[in-house]
N, CA, C and O of each residue as an XYZ file, in Angstrom:
660
protein
N      13.839     61.271    225.384
C      13.206     59.992    225.143
C      12.925     59.632    223.691
O      12.932     58.476    223.267
N      12.658     60.808    222.904
C      12.497     60.812    221.328
C      11.102     60.335    221.224
O      10.784     59.588    220.298
N      10.196     60.744    222.170
C       8.583     60.308    221.865
C       7.904     61.413    221.856
O       8.274     62.400    222.494
N       6.784     61.383    221.103
C       5.981     62.561    221.244
C       4.812     62.195    221.957
O       4.534     61.011    222.145
N       4.000     63.272    222.431
C       3.009     63.379    223.472
C       2.082     62.226    222.872
O       1.834     61.243    223.571
N       1.563     62.344    221.565
C       0.694     61.103    221.054
C       0.962     59.769    221.457
O       0.160     58.959    221.924
N       2.340     59.603    221.196
C       2.906     58.206    221.494
C       3.064     57.876    222.793
O       3.068     56.667    223.023
N       3.246     58.900    224.067
C       3.275     58.490    225.241
C       1.791     58.476    225.974
O       1.426     57.674    226.834
N       1.150     59.395    225.503
C      -0.087     59.482    226.261
C      -1.295     58.587    225.490
O      -2.346     58.419    226.108
N      -1.173     58.134    224.424
C      -1.957     57.741    223.395
C      -3.098     58.772    223.061
O      -3.163     59.904    223.541
N      -3.992     58.218    222.163
C      -5.051     59.159    221.557
C      -6.301     58.063    221.582
O      -6.175     56.844    221.699
N      -7.500     58.787    221.446
C      -8.832     58.468    221.499
C      -9.258     57.826    220.441
O      -9.137     58.566    219.465
N      -9.789     56.595    220.103
C     -10.266     56.033    218.848
C     -11.555     56.679    218.214
O     -12.453     57.168    218.899
N     -11.559     56.636    216.903
C     -12.779     57.576    216.342
C     -13.585     56.807    215.579
O     -13.036     55.842    215.046
N     -14.704     56.964    215.387
C     -15.434     56.446    214.466
C     -14.786     56.811    213.113
O     -13.901     57.663    213.041
N     -15.370     55.976    211.789
C     -14.752     56.464    210.535
C     -15.388     57.661    210.048
O     -14.734     58.337    209.254
N     -16.618     58.076    210.396
C     -17.250     59.360    209.938
C     -16.577     60.571    210.704
O     -16.574     61.731    210.291
N     -16.031     60.144    211.831
C     -15.402     61.301    212.497
C     -14.050     61.444    212.269
O     -13.358     62.387    212.654
N     -13.647     60.373    211.558
C     -12.134     60.624    211.204
C     -12.129     61.490    209.809
O     -11.134     62.185    209.602
N     -13.090     61.485    208.932
C     -13.212     62.421    207.899
C     -13.279     63.610    208.338
O     -12.617     64.476    207.765
N     -14.143     63.966    209.531
C     -14.097     65.107    209.814
C     -12.980     65.569    210.587
O     -12.675     66.744    210.382
N     -12.344     64.980    211.365
C     -11.262     65.452    211.799
C     -10.211     65.779    210.758
O      -9.599     66.837    210.903
N      -9.880     64.868    209.553
C      -9.007     65.194    208.524
C      -9.708     66.815    207.824
O      -8.948     67.701    207.432
N     -10.860     66.921    207.787
C     -11.587     68.289    207.234
C     -11.162     69.542    208.102
O     -10.895     70.654    207.645
N     -11.143     69.093    209.707
C     -10.667     70.155    210.667
C      -9.313     70.459    210.395
O      -8.883     71.608    210.300
N      -8.680     69.489    210.276
C      -6.760     69.789    210.120
C      -6.717     70.555    209.069
O      -5.912     71.486    209.039
N      -7.618     70.293    207.959
C      -7.397     70.949    206.743
C      -7.723     72.508    206.740
O      -6.981     73.300    206.159
N      -8.889     72.916    207.429
C      -9.124     74.002    207.954
C      -8.229     75.065    208.897
O      -8.033     76.268    208.729
N      -7.824     74.278    209.816
C      -6.652     74.808    210.604
C      -5.612     75.399    209.726
O      -5.290     76.587    209.721
N      -5.151     74.520    209.036
C      -3.786     74.628    208.417
C      -4.071     75.861    207.219
O      -3.163     76.436    206.620
N      -5.572     76.127    207.015
C      -5.501     77.257    205.900
C      -5.947     78.535    206.581
O      -6.735     79.298    206.022
N      -5.453     78.771    207.774
C      -5.828     80.148    208.495
C      -5.286     81.244    207.938
O      -5.767     82.343    208.215
N      -4.272     81.142    207.123
C      -3.755     82.191    206.839
C      -3.855     82.527    205.099
O      -3.312     83.477    204.537
N      -4.766     81.386    204.406
C      -4.876     81.274    203.176
C      -6.508     81.777    203.047
O      -7.329     80.908    203.342
N      -6.968     82.919    202.690
C      -8.128     83.267    202.566
C      -8.867     82.647    201.405
O      -8.231     82.368    200.389
N     -10.192     82.404    201.482
C     -10.877     81.601    200.386
C     -12.199     82.454    200.139
O     -12.349     83.358    200.961
N     -13.036     82.358    199.311
C     -14.065     83.304    199.211
C     -15.034     82.999    200.452
O     -15.214     82.012    201.166
N     -15.594     84.327    200.384
C     -16.408     84.449    201.852
C     -17.613     83.923    201.766
O     -18.182     83.918    200.674
N     -18.302     83.311    203.061
C     -19.465     82.778    203.021
C     -20.505     83.742    202.096
O     -20.264     84.926    201.864
N     -21.571     83.105    201.663
C     -22.884     83.643    200.853
C     -23.768     84.455    201.790
O     -24.427     85.434    201.442
N     -23.700     83.859    203.221
C     -24.675     84.256    203.941
C     -23.956     84.503    205.337
O     -24.299     83.740    206.240
N     -22.976     85.498    205.640
C     -22.253     85.578    206.899
C     -23.263     86.145    208.092
O     -22.672     86.460    209.125
N     -24.360     86.277    208.091
C     -25.337     86.664    209.041
C     -25.630     85.342    209.917
O     -25.940     85.445    211.104
N     -25.512     84.048    209.245
C     -25.844     83.044    209.921
C     -24.572     82.574    210.682
O     -24.631     81.484    211.251
N     -23.527     83.240    210.736
C     -22.319     82.853    211.282
C     -22.429     82.752    212.794
O     -21.904     81.810    213.387
N     -23.140     83.762    213.462
C     -23.159     83.491    215.079
C     -24.303     82.717    215.310
O     -24.391     82.330    216.476
N     -25.328     82.326    214.461
C     -26.024     81.543    214.958
C     -25.503     80.116    214.898
O     -25.748     79.318    215.803
N     -24.721     79.770    213.734
C     -23.822     78.328    213.575
C     -22.826     78.292    214.754
O     -22.632     77.219    215.326
N     -22.202     79.383    215.135
C     -21.171     79.213    216.506
C     -22.063     79.100    217.560
O     -21.484     78.642    218.545
N     -23.162     79.316    217.743
C     -23.759     79.268    219.149
C     -24.341     77.791    218.958
O     -24.231     77.036    219.924
N     -24.916     77.342    217.863
C     -25.168     75.977    217.766
C     -24.077     75.104    218.124
O     -24.311     74.223    218.950
N     -22.830     75.218    217.594
C     -21.658     74.542    217.863
C     -21.297     74.235    219.436
O     -21.032     73.140    219.933
N     -21.368     75.614    220.120
C     -21.347     75.892    221.425
C     -22.392     74.888    222.272
O     -22.052     74.162    223.206
N     -23.466     74.995    221.837
C     -24.513     73.902    222.539
C     -24.101     72.378    222.312
O     -24.328     71.455    223.093
N     -23.521     72.313    221.220
C     -23.274     70.501    221.231
C     -22.096     70.468    222.163
O     -22.061     69.589    223.025
N     -20.953     71.510    222.047
C     -19.784     71.492    222.944
C     -20.160     71.228    224.550
O     -19.592     70.501    225.365
N     -21.324     72.086    224.703
C     -21.734     71.980    226.104
C     -22.289     70.794    226.760
O     -22.157     70.478    227.943
N     -23.170     69.946    225.484
C     -23.585     68.732    225.828
C     -22.664     67.765    225.498
O     -23.059     66.641    225.188
N     -21.462     68.047    225.521
C     -20.377     66.956    224.923
C     -20.653     66.096    223.729
O     -20.285     64.922    223.679
N     -21.248     66.645    222.852
C     -21.624     65.519    221.435
C     -20.321     65.791    220.627
O     -20.165     66.713    219.826
N     -19.471     64.902    220.946
C     -18.187     65.018    220.117
C     -18.703     64.785    218.289
O     -18.268     65.441    217.342
N     -19.430     63.987    218.250
C     -19.989     63.660    216.683
C     -20.179     64.951    216.307
O     -19.332     65.524    215.622
N     -21.149     65.470    216.655
C     -21.941     66.790    216.253
C     -21.042     67.954    215.921
O     -21.020     68.656    214.910
N     -20.117     68.000    217.292
C     -18.961     69.118    217.012
C     -18.221     68.726    215.711
O     -18.264     69.451    214.717
N     -17.577     67.621    215.745
C     -16.640     67.191    214.469
C     -17.290     67.338    213.179
O     -16.661     67.712    212.189
N     -18.366     67.093    213.159
C     -19.314     67.388    212.142
C     -19.327     68.757    211.461
O     -18.940     68.948    210.309
N     -19.771     69.614    212.219
C     -19.962     70.842    212.118
C     -18.866     71.980    212.077
O     -18.947     73.040    211.457
N     -17.724     71.495    212.943
C     -16.726     72.382    213.201
C     -15.882     72.772    211.722
O     -15.779     73.949    211.374
N     -15.380     71.801    211.021
C     -14.657     72.318    210.034
C     -15.432     73.493    208.982
O     -14.785     74.407    208.469
N     -16.646     73.337    208.801
C     -17.432     74.280    208.022
C     -17.545     75.695    208.668
O     -17.506     76.716    207.981
N     -17.675     75.703    209.894
C     -17.873     76.668    210.653
C     -16.511     77.568    210.967
O     -16.499     78.797    211.038
N     -15.616     76.882    211.102
C     -14.208     77.372    211.298
C     -13.674     78.132    209.780
O     -13.194     79.264    209.716
N     -13.872     77.289    208.725
C     -13.631     77.914    207.385
C     -14.391     79.175    206.909
O     -13.872     80.132    206.336
N     -15.844     79.020    207.267
C     -16.669     80.212    206.990
C     -16.128     81.302    207.963
O     -15.783     82.358    207.433
N     -16.045     81.225    208.895
C     -15.574     82.451    209.786
C     -14.486     83.025    209.730
O     -14.419     84.207    210.068
N     -13.170     82.215    209.213
C     -11.947     82.573    208.857
C     -12.082     83.328    207.452
O     -11.563     84.437    207.320
N     -12.689     82.805    206.544
C     -12.774     83.305    205.236
C     -13.521     84.856    205.194
O     -13.242     85.873    204.560
N     -14.637     84.526    206.208
C     -15.442     86.212    206.552
C     -14.594     86.996    207.071
O     -14.585     88.146    206.632
N     -13.691     86.657    208.079
C     -12.701     87.639    208.884
C     -11.524     88.293    207.672
O     -11.188     89.471    207.553
N     -11.148     87.341    207.021
C     -10.110     87.708    205.994
C     -10.781     88.673    204.817
O     -10.127     89.556    204.263
N     -11.882     88.448    204.575
C     -12.713     89.455    203.590
C     -13.238     90.876    203.907
O     -13.367     91.838    203.150
N     -13.511     90.749    205.254
C     -14.191     91.916    205.676
C     -13.203     92.871    206.596
O     -13.060     94.078    206.401
N     -12.470     92.016    207.757
C     -11.623     92.354    208.650
C     -12.012     93.163    209.778
O     -11.173     93.817    210.398
N     -13.527     93.157    210.152
C     -13.790     93.637    211.327
C     -13.430     92.871    212.731
O     -13.367     91.645    212.819
N     -13.178     93.883    213.937
C     -12.715     92.929    215.082
C     -13.681     92.052    215.658
O     -13.352     91.226    216.508
N     -14.756     92.169    215.282
C     -15.915     91.096    215.862
C     -15.862     89.810    215.027
O     -16.247     88.759    215.541
N     -15.383     89.837    213.709
C     -15.174     88.837    212.975
C     -14.200     87.978    213.226
O     -14.373     86.760    213.194
N     -13.065     88.555    213.503
C     -11.921     87.786    214.099
C     -12.100     87.301    215.552
O     -11.539     86.312    216.023
N     -12.993     88.160    216.237
C     -13.494     87.580    217.809
C     -14.027     86.241    217.698
O     -13.875     85.337    218.519
N     -14.797     86.187    216.386
C     -15.550     85.075    216.149
C     -14.552     84.020    215.697
O     -14.864     82.900    216.101
N     -13.695     84.054    215.139
C     -12.624     83.252    214.739
C     -11.922     82.646    216.111
O     -11.607     81.475    216.326
N     -11.817     83.457    216.720
C     -10.960     82.744    218.111
C     -11.715     82.338    218.893
O     -11.212     81.745    219.848
N     -13.229     82.468    218.850
C     -14.302     81.714    219.783
C     -14.339     80.344    219.005
O     -14.421     79.339    219.711
N     -14.293     80.188    217.709
C     -14.471     79.130    216.951
C     -13.182     78.223    217.295
O     -13.374     77.009    217.347
N     -11.898     78.711    217.532
C     -10.895     77.935    217.693
C     -10.851     77.285    219.366
O     -10.203     76.290    219.691
N     -11.722     78.134    220.310
C     -11.802     77.513    221.564
C     -12.521     76.220    221.236
O     -12.265     75.218    221.903
N     -13.369     76.179    220.292
C     -14.355     75.070    220.430
C     -13.275     73.963    219.790
O     -13.239     72.785    220.146
N     -12.442     74.531    218.827
C     -11.433     73.289    218.348
C     -10.712     73.122    219.320
O     -10.215     72.013    219.123
N     -10.248     73.592    220.446
C      -9.388     73.421    221.411
C      -9.893     72.361    222.297
O      -9.204     71.553    222.920
N     -11.245     72.462    222.282
C     -12.023     71.605    223.640
C     -11.552     70.054    223.155
O     -10.732     69.474    223.867
N     -12.109     69.330    221.850
C     -11.841     68.011    221.858
C     -10.636     67.797    221.592
O     -10.321     66.623    221.786
N      -9.570     68.656    221.109
C      -8.258     68.203    220.946
C      -7.566     68.109    222.292
O      -6.763     67.210    222.545
N      -7.908     69.088    223.171
C      -7.199     68.724    224.684
C      -7.813     67.566    225.592
O      -7.257     66.987    226.525
N      -9.161     67.364    225.063
C      -9.925     66.135    225.837
C      -9.556     64.912    225.604
O      -9.324     64.071    226.472
N      -9.459     64.698    223.970
C      -8.986     63.699    223.690
C      -7.264     63.448    223.293
O      -6.876     62.466    222.660
N      -6.559     64.297    223.688
C      -5.055     64.529    223.707
C      -4.866     64.264    222.065
O      -4.184     63.293    221.736
N      -5.316     64.905    221.279
C      -5.040     65.278    219.758
C      -3.761     66.398    219.716
O      -3.952     67.510    219.225
N      -2.797     66.113    220.124
C      -1.791     67.255    220.064
C      -1.489     67.904    218.693
O      -1.228     69.103    218.591
N      -1.533     67.137    217.747
C      -1.394     67.653    216.312
C      -2.466     68.722    216.074
O      -2.310     69.581    215.206
N      -3.746     68.653    216.987
C      -4.759     69.667    216.779
C      -4.760     70.848    217.727
O      -5.145     71.979    217.431
N      -4.211     70.400    219.082
C      -4.255     71.359    220.218
C      -3.271     72.613    220.296
O      -3.461     73.681    220.879
N      -1.972     72.124    219.420
C      -1.178     73.263    219.548
C      -1.532     74.325    218.464
O      -1.604     75.506    218.805
N      -1.738     73.986    217.281
C      -1.973     74.914    216.131
C      -3.350     75.713    216.694
O      -3.410     76.939    216.777
N      -4.251     74.959    216.999
C      -5.486     75.595    217.625
C      -5.226     76.813    218.720
O      -5.846     77.876    218.685
N      -4.349     76.531    219.565
C      -3.892     77.711    220.351
C      -3.261     78.523    219.828
O      -3.582     79.677    220.112
N      -2.053     78.328    218.807
C      -1.734     79.532    218.084
C      -2.358     80.198    217.276
O      -2.156     81.408    217.170
N      -3.180     79.597    216.595
C      -4.255     80.208    215.470
C      -5.047     81.113    216.484
O      -4.999     82.324    216.269
N      -5.783     80.657    217.586
C      -6.795     81.397    218.643
C      -5.792     82.749    218.730
O      -6.191     83.844    218.333
N      -4.583     82.570    219.236
C      -3.728     83.844    219.666
C      -3.637     84.919    218.381
O      -3.871     86.120    218.518
N      -3.292     84.350    217.224
C      -3.362     85.038    215.978
C      -4.415     86.047    215.786
O      -4.313     87.236    215.486
N      -5.514     85.273    216.036
C      -6.946     85.933    215.596
C      -7.142     87.077    216.795
O      -7.672     88.166    216.573
N      -6.625     86.660    218.121
C      -6.875     87.716    218.800
C      -6.256     89.134    218.885
O      -6.661     90.197    219.355
N      -5.056     88.730    218.217
C      -4.156     89.879    218.142
C      -4.557     90.556    216.751
O      -4.283     91.735    216.531
N      -5.173     89.806    215.889
C      -5.889     90.890    214.644
C      -7.238     91.622    215.039
O      -7.782     92.419    214.274
N      -7.806     91.251    216.457
C      -8.757     91.804    216.647
C      -8.260     93.134    217.678
O      -8.871     94.201    217.642
N      -7.223     92.938    218.473
C      -6.430     94.022    218.828
C      -6.018     94.988    217.850
O      -6.258     96.170    218.094
N      -5.495     94.710    216.890
C      -4.957     95.787    215.691
C      -6.112     96.156    215.337
O      -6.100     97.387    215.324
N      -7.066     95.783    215.054
C      -8.355     96.304    214.576
C      -8.921     97.337    215.096
O      -9.442     98.282    214.505
N      -8.792     97.111    216.482
C      -9.751     97.807    217.598
C      -9.393     98.868    218.262
O     -10.168     99.599    218.878
N      -7.724     99.060    218.130
C      -7.251    100.049    218.849
C      -7.173    101.295    217.816
O      -7.002    101.211    216.600
N      -7.350    102.548    218.638
C      -7.568    103.800    217.839
C      -6.308    104.113    216.841
O      -5.152    103.810    217.138
N      -6.593    104.608    215.904
C      -5.586    105.120    214.742
C      -5.171    106.371    215.170
O      -5.975    107.298    215.271
N      -3.649    106.523    215.506
C      -3.278    108.078    215.566
C      -2.762    108.427    214.327
O      -2.144    107.643    213.607
N      -3.024    109.702    214.036
C      -2.396    110.309    212.803
C      -0.758    110.578    213.020
O      -0.292    110.950    214.097
N      -0.186    110.398    212.156
C       1.481    110.791    212.377
C       1.821    111.857    213.214
O       1.271    112.948    213.064
N       2.787    111.641    214.205
C       3.031    112.714    215.101
C       2.296    113.301    216.087
O       2.678    114.231    216.798
N       1.088    112.675    216.132
C      -0.042    113.102    216.969
C      -0.349    111.968    218.483
O      -1.103    112.212    219.424
N       0.444    110.835    218.296
C       0.483    110.042    219.198
C       0.860    110.405    220.441
O       1.937    111.000    220.493
N       0.189    110.189    221.642
C       0.617    110.633    222.940
C       1.647    109.576    223.586
O       1.493    108.355    223.562
N       2.527    110.141    224.059
C       3.751    109.342    224.446
C       4.710    109.983    224.936
O       4.504    111.178    225.151
N       5.991    109.440    225.253
C       6.996    110.135    225.707
C       7.630    111.062    224.702
O       8.311    112.025    225.054
N       7.346    110.695    223.196
C       7.974    111.498    222.238
C       6.972    112.676    221.866
O       7.316    113.439    220.964
N       5.999    112.832    222.377
C       5.295    114.243    222.225
C       5.589    115.229    223.188
O       6.091    114.907    224.265
N       5.341    116.330    222.921
C       5.975    117.504    223.559
C       4.782    117.476    225.284
O       5.013    118.225    226.233
N       3.738    116.565    225.264
C       2.824    116.652    226.393
C       3.417    115.784    227.599
O       3.438    114.564    227.431
N       3.898    116.304    228.792
C       4.358    115.356    229.758
C       5.713    114.910    229.578
O       6.051    113.920    230.225
N       6.598    115.489    228.775
C       7.898    115.161    228.574
C       8.666    116.191    229.770
O       8.092    117.211    230.150
N       9.907    115.824    230.258
C      10.523    116.818    231.045
C      12.104    116.196    230.598
O      12.351    115.232    229.872
N      12.834    116.902    231.144
C      14.349    116.351    231.193
C      14.385    114.745    231.711
O      15.240    113.954    231.311
N      13.596    114.485    232.416
C      13.477    112.594    232.974
C      13.117    112.249    232.011
O      13.650    111.157    231.815
N      12.262    112.600    230.907
C      12.000    111.657    229.734
C      10.648    110.826    230.225
O       9.604    111.393    230.549
N      10.822    109.525    230.224
C       9.658    108.356    230.559
C       9.154    108.794    231.898
O       7.982    108.922    232.255
N      10.450    109.037    232.693
C      10.213    108.997    234.172
C       9.117    109.861    234.576
O       8.626    109.670    235.688
N       8.688    110.732    233.874
C       7.714    112.120    234.202
C       6.341    111.345    233.932
O       5.381    111.877    234.488
N       6.048    110.162    233.170
C       4.864    109.659    233.366
C       4.233    108.679    234.056
O       3.189    108.080    233.800
N       5.365    108.539    235.412
C       5.188    107.461    236.297
C       4.112    108.166    237.487
O       4.238    109.321    237.892
N       3.220    107.369    237.867
C       2.277    107.448    238.732
C       2.649    107.667    240.328
O       3.055    106.690    240.957
N       2.540    108.680    240.847
C       3.117    109.085    241.988
C       2.100    109.075    243.170
O       1.084    109.770    243.168
N       2.420    108.309    244.087
C       1.657    108.104    245.355
C       1.399    109.358    246.208
O       2.234    110.256    246.321
N       0.135    109.364    246.829
C      -0.155    110.585    247.550
C       0.200    110.477    248.977
O      -0.141    111.367    249.757
N       1.064    109.130    249.488
C       1.251    108.822    250.567
C       2.726    109.283    250.741
O       3.394    109.276    249.707
N       3.298    109.656    251.812
C       4.554    110.172    251.979
C       5.376    108.637    251.991
O       4.837    107.624    252.439
N       6.830    108.659    251.395
C       7.712    107.593    251.430
C       8.278    107.502    252.892
O       8.511    108.427    253.670
N       8.422    106.304    253.046
C       9.322    105.926    254.496
C      10.669    105.864    254.181
O      11.161    105.417    253.145
N      11.275    106.372    255.207
C      12.894    106.504    254.923
C      13.240    105.591    255.967
O      14.421    105.322    256.187
């Protein structure tokens, strides 16, 4: 048909103050991979995210849109600067708040990038929280433990019940 979902489903009208916040949010989402200076007080980030979630649970769209661009930018910049898994978890949680108004009001230009950036943030959580194996000591089929002529098949779990024939 050649129509976008925005054209097909329509969008929710916004107040003029919310339009500026929405533009700032769009800008913060697009800067996911471009780190900026970390926030001066990173210890305030969990409290700001908790306050943002309270506004979300009360369905206060204006308050969410007003605070969301700043919290998103601060948490992303802090995660880029320090790289701990909990900082990237906070970024992923902030993107779940981004997805709430985007899905609720059918803003597809924000919903799709929010899901993608949330997934990227969560992948960074996983890569930073997994154990680091020294070269040549990682367990698996390539090591000497557990290998046989069968290769990877020797790692399969065998049931204690007899098989039916």
